[in-house]
N, C-alpha and C positions, 0 to 999 in steps of 0.2 A: 484270437478271435478278434479282430479288426474294429474299430471305432465304425457307426453306422455315417456313411458320409449323405449331406443333404443332399437333395437332388436338385438337377438343372432345370427351371423350366419347361416343360417340352410344346412343341407344335401338334402334338398327336388330337387332344380335346378339339383344337382349332381345325384337324383334317375331318375330325369325324363332323364335326357341325356343319362344316361346309360340303359335304357329300349327301348328308338328309337334305340342305339346303337346298344344294342341284337338287336332286334328286324329286322333291317336293314339288320346286319349282318347274322340274319337266315333265311332273301329272305321273311319277312313274309308281305309284302306288298303287297297287289292286283295290285296296277296299280299305273305309277308314279304320284307323287302328292297327294296320296290318303294315311292315315293310316289303319290300321286296327280295327275292332270292340274293341278289348279286349283293344289295345292300348288308343284309343280312350275313351274309358271309363275309364280307368284308368289316363288319361289327364283332362278329365272331374272332376271326385273326387278331385286330388289334386289342380285344380282351384275353385273348392263349398271349399274346406279346406282352402285353403290360403284368399278367399275371407273371410268366417265367421270369421275367427282369422280379419282380419282386419275391419271388422265390430262394431267387439265387446272389439275394443282398444277404450279407454278413450280418450276425444277430449281434442287437447292441451288446458292450460290450456291460452294461449295468443289469440288463437280462440274464446274465451271462452267468454275474456275481449273484443276482438272486435266486436264480434257480441252486445255484454251488450250496449258499445257505440254505437252501430248501432243505437239499438232500445231506444237507448237513444233522439238521436240525430231527430231520424222520428217524436218519440214523441211532441218534441218544435215544429217540422216546419209543424207539423200538426194543 
């Protein structure tokens, strides 16, 4: 397994923040405390994209070593 690579700062947060600001300025919020369905769908898509990227990341080598050590210890204790 490869080492975990540092992430590059992205523009996703800025895009979501801008979308929320634009929607608020346009008055598209139906009720206080609720977001309109288009914005909710947009946020949902972005959350799924970020989640999928995280799921696909390799496990850091130090975690792999810790898991192997735990398995070895559990085998000896059985």
